[in-house]
Structures are given as C-alpha cells and as structure tokens.
C-alpha positions, -999 to +999 in steps of 0.1 A: +082-372-041+073-407-029+106-413-010+104-380+009+067-373+014+055-408+026+079-410+055+070-375+066+033-382+065+037-415+083+057-399+110+031-370+114+001-394+115+020-422+134+012-448+108+033-479+114+034-493+080+025-485+043+030-500+009+026-483-025+028-494-061+028-472-092+018-488-126+019-473-161+011-489-194+006-522-176+042-523-161+050-516-123+072-485-122+076-485-085+066-507-056+079-504-020+070-507+016+077-482+043+079-487+080+067-519+098+040-543+089+043-555+125+056-528+149+062-550+179+085-573+160+097-545+137+090-566+107+092-544+075+063-535+053+070-548+018+055-543-016+039-576-010+023-570+024-013-580+026-036-551+038-074-548+043-084-522+017-119-516+030-144-498+005-118-502-024-136-537-025-168-520-037-155-518-073-149-555-073-185-560-062-197-535-088-177-553-115-192-586-105-227-571-108-218-556-142-205-589-154-239-604-147-255-574-163-235-580-194-246-616-195-283-606-192-287-622-158-293-589-140-311-558-154-293-526-145-325-507-141-346-534-125-360-530-091-337-546-066-367-564-051-368-585-082-337-604-070-335-600-033-360-593-004-354-554-002-389-541+005-385-504+013-390-478-014-398-441-019-436-439-025-442-456-059-406-453-070-386-485-065-349-487-057-330-502-087-297-520-092-283-487-107-293-468-075-275-492-052-243-493-074-241-454-075-252-447-039-283-428-052-310-449-035-322-420-013-313-439+018-286-423+041-261-445+058-277-469+082-246-479+103-247-517+093-209-518+092-207-503+126-230-530+140-206-557+125-174-542+136-184-529+171-204-559+183-234-537+190-264-556+205-283-556+172-287-589+154-265-589+123-252-624+116-269-633+084-285-618+054-319-624+070-308-601+099-295-576+072-330-574+055-349-572+088-327-542+098-328-524+064-365-531+057-372-516+091-357-482+079-386-472+056-388-438+075-351-432+070-354-427+032-346-390+026-354-385-011-366-404-042-340-426-058-316-409-083-318-375-068-292-373-041-259-391-032-260-409+001-230-433+006-247-466+018-226-496+029-258-516+032-265-511-004-233-529-014-241-558+011-274-560-007-256-562-041-233-589-026-264-609-018-277-604-053-246-617-069-247-647-047-284-655-054-279-651-093-245-668-096-253-695-068-218-688-055-206-668-025-191-634-035-157-644-024-159-674-047-173-655-075-147-627-074-120-652-071-132-672-102-141-643-124-117-614-114-088-624-092-078-656-109-080-641-144-059-611-133-033-633-116-042-620-082-032-651-063-029-637-027-058-613-027-084-628-004-116-624+016-106-654+038-097-648+075-078-681+076-057-673+045-050-638+058-039-651+092-016-678+077+000-653+051+037-648+059+035-612+049+003-599+063-001-567+081-006-563+119-036-540+121-035-509+145-059-486+160-051-453+179-054-453+217-066-422+236-032-406+232-030-412+194-005-440+197-008-472+175-022-502+194-024-536+179-059-547+168-075-573+147-096-567+115-132-579+116-134-604+087-170-615+082-190-626+051-215-598+055-187-573+050-173-588+018-193-567-007-188-535+010-152-537+022-139-572+027-110-577+004-074-581+016-046-575-010-010-566-016-006-534-037+014-552-064-015-574-073-038-544-073-018-529-101-031-558-123-066-547-113-058-511-121-044-520-155-076-539-164-096-507-154-072-484-173-076-507-204-114-507-203-119-542-190-089-560-206-058-572-190-033-589-214-054-614-232-081-615-206-114-595-210-134-590-178-162-570-194-167-549-225-152-514-229-188-500-228-196-516-194-163-504-179-169-470-193-203-469-175-185-478-142-160-449-146-186-424-155-204-400-131-238-416-125-246-391-096-229-359-086-214-355-052-207-321-036-183-300-058-147-299-046-117-280-059-117-297-093-151-289-107-176-317-113-172-347-092-194-378-086-198-414-081-199-441-109-204-478-102-180-487-073-157-457-081-155-421-073-147-397-103-131-363-107-138-350-142-111-323-144-079-326-125-053-307-145-075-314-177-075-352-168-102-375-155-092-393-123-111-424-111-105-435-075-117-450-043-105-450-007-113-476+019-111-484+056-118-513+079-112-490+109-078-507+116-063-504+081-071-490+047-062-486+011-065-463-019-068-470-056-066-443-082-059-439-120-058-415-148-072-432-179-057-408-204-022-412-190-027-450-184-011-446-149-025-458-116-015-460-078-024-486-053-017-480-015-022-500+017-016-491+053-021-507+086-036-477+106-058-450+094-047-413+090-031-412+057-043-382+036-045-405+006-064-384-019-041-353-015-010-375-017-021-394-048-033-362-066+000-346-057+019-376-072-002-374-104+005-336-105+043-344-102+040-369-131+023-342-152+052-318-145+032-296-120+041-286-085+018-304-061+012-274-038+000-254-069-022-281-082-037-294-049-053-265-029-056-288+002-019-291+004-013-253+004-041-249+030-026-277+053+008-260+051-008-226+062-028-242+090+002-261+104+023-229+103-003-212+125-004-241+150+017-239+181+019-223+216+011-186+222+014-163+251+005-127+259+027-099+271+052-112+297+035-147+296+005-136+317-019-157+296-011-188+276-029-207+248-024-232+222-036-233+185-040-269+176-041-284+142-061-317+138-072-333+106-074-301+085-088-279+112-076-254+138-088-249+174-079-223+201-073-241+234-067-228+269-065-242+304-085-225+331-101-234+364-128-255+347-103-276+327-093-272+291-115-253+267-114-258+230-129-235+204-129-242+167-114-216+144-134-211+113-117-194+082-134-165+067-120-176+033-120-213+024-086-211+007-070-193+036-060-164+013-058-142+044-054-152+080-088-141+092-108-166+113-138-164+136-154-183+164-192-187+165-213-186+196-250-180+202-254-166+167-226-142+170-193-142+150-162-132+169-133-123+148-099-140+153-070-126+133-034-139+128-008-113+119+019-133+100+050-113+095+070-145+088+066-182+097+087-175+128+069-143+138+031-146+142+008-127+164-028-137+173-055-112+182-084-127+202-095-095+218-060-095+233-027-100+216-009-133+217+026-140+203+036-174+190+064-188+209+094-201+189+100-238+198 
C-alpha cells in the first residue's frame, strides 16, 4: 500500500517531498523518502530528512508538563494562574493545567499562531505580549472549563511558559535534556540555526494561487516551541512512538510512569463524533477509541509550509511517523488505511472517507448539455464538490451538499435563501454519468 498510494497522493496534492517510517515492537519495519526534499535542486527526500512537524510537538510539551506533575512540581488540577500570569477565567471557575492540556479551557482559538507566522501588526514577541493578548480575551470565553473542546494553540504556549518557569530552563533545553537525549533523538531540534545547517533538511513549500509549490521558509520562533516548534526526521520519531507504545519506557529509559502515560492517551474531553464512535483529546494526543476494535492515538501538525503526523495502536505495538514539506496530505485517512491493511482489512471498507472520496472524484469532471449548448464543471476540492459555470458575470461556483453523508446515493442539493434545490447524478457506470440540474448534463469522457 505504501509504495503505490503515497506517490499517487503526492501527485494529486502536488506535494514535493514526504518521508514515512513504520515501527513495530520497537523495531523500524519500513523507512523511506518519496519525492524531493528540495524541488529546485531535485534533492531526494530520505528517511532522515528533517521536517517541521507542527502540532505533533504538543505531545512533547504535554509530556514535559506531566514529568513535572509526576515530580510534584506542578499540580494537574491547580489553577494555571498559580504558575503563570494567566488572568482570564469563567466566572468563579479557574482554568487548570488539565484544561489547557486537553483543550477544554472554554476559550476558542485566538489566532496567536497566525500573528507570529503572518507578521500581523499585533505585538507578539515575548511572553509578556502573549499574556497581554490572551488576558485581553476575557469576553471570548465561550463556556466554563471542562465542558467543551476548543483547540487552543495559546494554551500550549502558556504550558510552555509554565514548564520554563518551573524548570528554570527554556522548553527546547528541557525537552532536549529530558526527552530527546534519553530517546537518542539527536537531530530533532527547535533551533533555526541547527535546522538551516542540517545537510538533510527540507525546503518548505507553500501553494501559489494556481496551487503550484513555491519555496518558502518556516517561521521558527521561541513562542511557537510549545505548540508546534519541533523539527524531526521520521526515523527518530519512531523512538518517541515506541516510548509511548510502551507506556513511557524506551529500552532501559523510563520517561514517566505507565499511569501518567495512560492518562495522556486517555480521552479527557470528547470531540465531535466521527466514523469510529467515541473520539476525543487526551494530553497532547487525539484518541479514537474503536477503530476496528483497536484504540488509535494520533496527532497531526502543520507549520503552514510543512507538516507531520504521528499515530500508533497500543494493542498492536505499531506506529507510523510522517513528515512532508508542503501541506495537503490526507494523513489520517492514509494512516488509518495503513493500519487497516496491517489488520488484514481492505482500507476502503474500513475507512468511510476513502470510499466517499473515490465516489466524489468519480463525479468530478466536465459536463455539457444536448449538443454542447451549455457547459459546466463539477469540481472536487478537499473532500467537497462544487458546480461551476462561466457566464457573462464571470465564473459562478455553487457547493453541492450530499443528501446522505456516506454518499450511498448520488442525490445532492444546493441551498439558497432557505430553499433546497435538488441536484441528482445518474451513474450508470464510471464512464457514463448524467447530471440533472433542472436540465440534463452529460459527463464528457476525457
């Protein structure tokens, strides 16, 4: 599956370079690079290429906090304000360390990462700036802590600052001493200088207006460390996955106790239900409780110009680490499909999203009416379809909304001014499809 599916997805999403490693029972079963780590020089991506893994870094921050919890230096259910100057709160209910770790503080995203990565004219160069901005968001609190899941990057920046104040070390120094070095992760770094000097570092890319990869540079700043600042090769990340799979132990190294690691991998707050029943967030990890009767612990990450994905099945003692130098990889569906294959299941049967994506792509294409008097296009983008036509006012685009979420039939609708307008595809075969939008369109064979 890996050798065929990854090149197909990379070509479809125009991703220049990608690396992946598969680990089982502490041993690397597979590790390879695909495409180019630098497109202009056509330097190949390797299993050792350094990628910015974005929010996969959150579990390293969470583990740092939990190490200090285990030592008694931080109280998991203490108010955050006991350690750092976070002043906002919901009425008389304080935000605790547990709430920030699990994204259950009641504060929706505040856009602090956007400020840092987009050079917006809002002061954000120090933790003093961070607290001025966050403490000014009192009116943004949407619910009392512990009630709802709101993914909050600013919460993990606050946890970073907490680790630094308690340990009297910068987060990068703390993580290197207490996690990276013990696990033999010698090239993982938060350092801009080390990244730029590394002989096998990615060139990062962003899409231009036509969707083509354009070289860019990752924003590497101390305020981003806790929420998404780590840069790693996938091979070293397998050591970290093995430590998580083995409940805090890697070879003779013990990072935390099994009970602490179990709490990190347990649902602390539920997130909206998906295809696999109960899902939620632990401490620095997302959790699916029942994927083919197995638990899956995972996290994706993005620094806008590159990304990563970590996932493992504890019962099977198997994990996957991925890195890529441009966004667009449907990582969760791919990794779950890989896990399904390892369990002897067909990915399309186990992963509803794969079957849905295949149906939507089949419907996409150019259409025309009788004798070509009217032309239209059904466009597939990021899991959605739209109906597009050119007219005297330019190009119009209308989203096609499925009547059934699994696309068990091919009935869609558009929505305008409170009225649903039916749109139906008549699929006689993948090569013969008609579309009824008041009038009849025929799909043109390419």
